[in-house]
N, C-alpha and C positions, 0 to 999 in steps of 0.2 A: 811131149807136146808143150809142157809149160816152159821148157827152155826156149823153144821156138817163139812162143808168145812173148817171153821176156826179151829175147833178142830183137824181135820186130818192134816191140814197144820202145826199147832203148834207141833203136835207129830213128823212129819217129820223134822221140823226145830230143835227141841230139840234132836232128834236121830242123825241128822247130826252133831250137835254141840258136842254131846257125842263122836262120832267116831273121830272127829277132835281132841278133848282133849286126847282121848286114843292113837291116832296116835302120837301126840306130845310127850306124856309121853314115848311111845315106842321108839321114835327116840332118846330120852335122855338116856333111860335105856338099850337099846340093845348093845351087846358087839362089833359087827363088822359092816363093811360097808354093807354087803348083808342083814343082818337082819334089819338094819336101813332103807335100801332102801325098804324093804318089808313094814315096818311100814309107810313110807311115801306114798307108793302106796295105802295102805288101807285108809289112811287119804284122799287122793285125790279121790279115787273111791267111797267109802261109804260116807264119810263126805260131800264132795261136791255134790255127786249125790243126797243124801237125802235132802240137803239144796236146791238144785235146784228144786227138786220135790215139796218141800213145798212152795217155791216161785212161782212155776208155778201154783199151786192151788190158790194162792192169786191173781195172775195176770189174770188168766182166758184166754179166747181166744182173746188176743190182740196182738199188735206188741211187747210188752214187753214179752209176753208169747212165741212168736216165737223166740225172741232173746235168751230167756232162754233155749229153746229146742236146738238151734244151739250151745250154749255154752256146753250143756250136751253132744251133739254128738261129739263136738271137744274133750272134756275130755275123752269120752268113747273110741275114736279111738286113740288119741295122747298119752294118759298116758301109756297104756301098751307098745306101741312102744318105747317111750322114756325110760321107765324102762328097757326094754330088751336091748336097745342099750347101756345104761349105764352099765348094768351088763356084757354085752359082752366086752365092752371096758375095764372094770376092770379086767376081766379074761384074756384078751389079754395082758394087762400090767403086769400080773403075781400076782395080788392080790389074795391070797388064802383065802378061807372062814375059819372061826374059827370053827373047828369041835368038839373040846372038850374044856371044861373050863380050863383056865390056872391053873397049880398046885399052891396051896397055899404054900408059903415059910415056914409058921409056921408048916405045917404038915410033913415036912421032919425031919428025925431023926438026 
């Protein structure tokens, strides 16, 4: 039984690490503020969530496990709220989303 828990824990940890790396690459590659903010929220939600779940399987029903659950709940509730507030503040300040890719100067006649 412990081998199954260890394997499942490692799958969750590796999956969380994968989403963290994908989100970091997305933050570097995305063209504007709003898409970068989306990549950051994916990193925080999926990456941190999967890593916390994997660590929770390793910790079991202990005080450390309770602390991990509390951290997960904090991320679950605070992350969407903070992301929404950030996007709303950017829209209020007049930051427009990039709706079309910029025209390439070399394609003009």
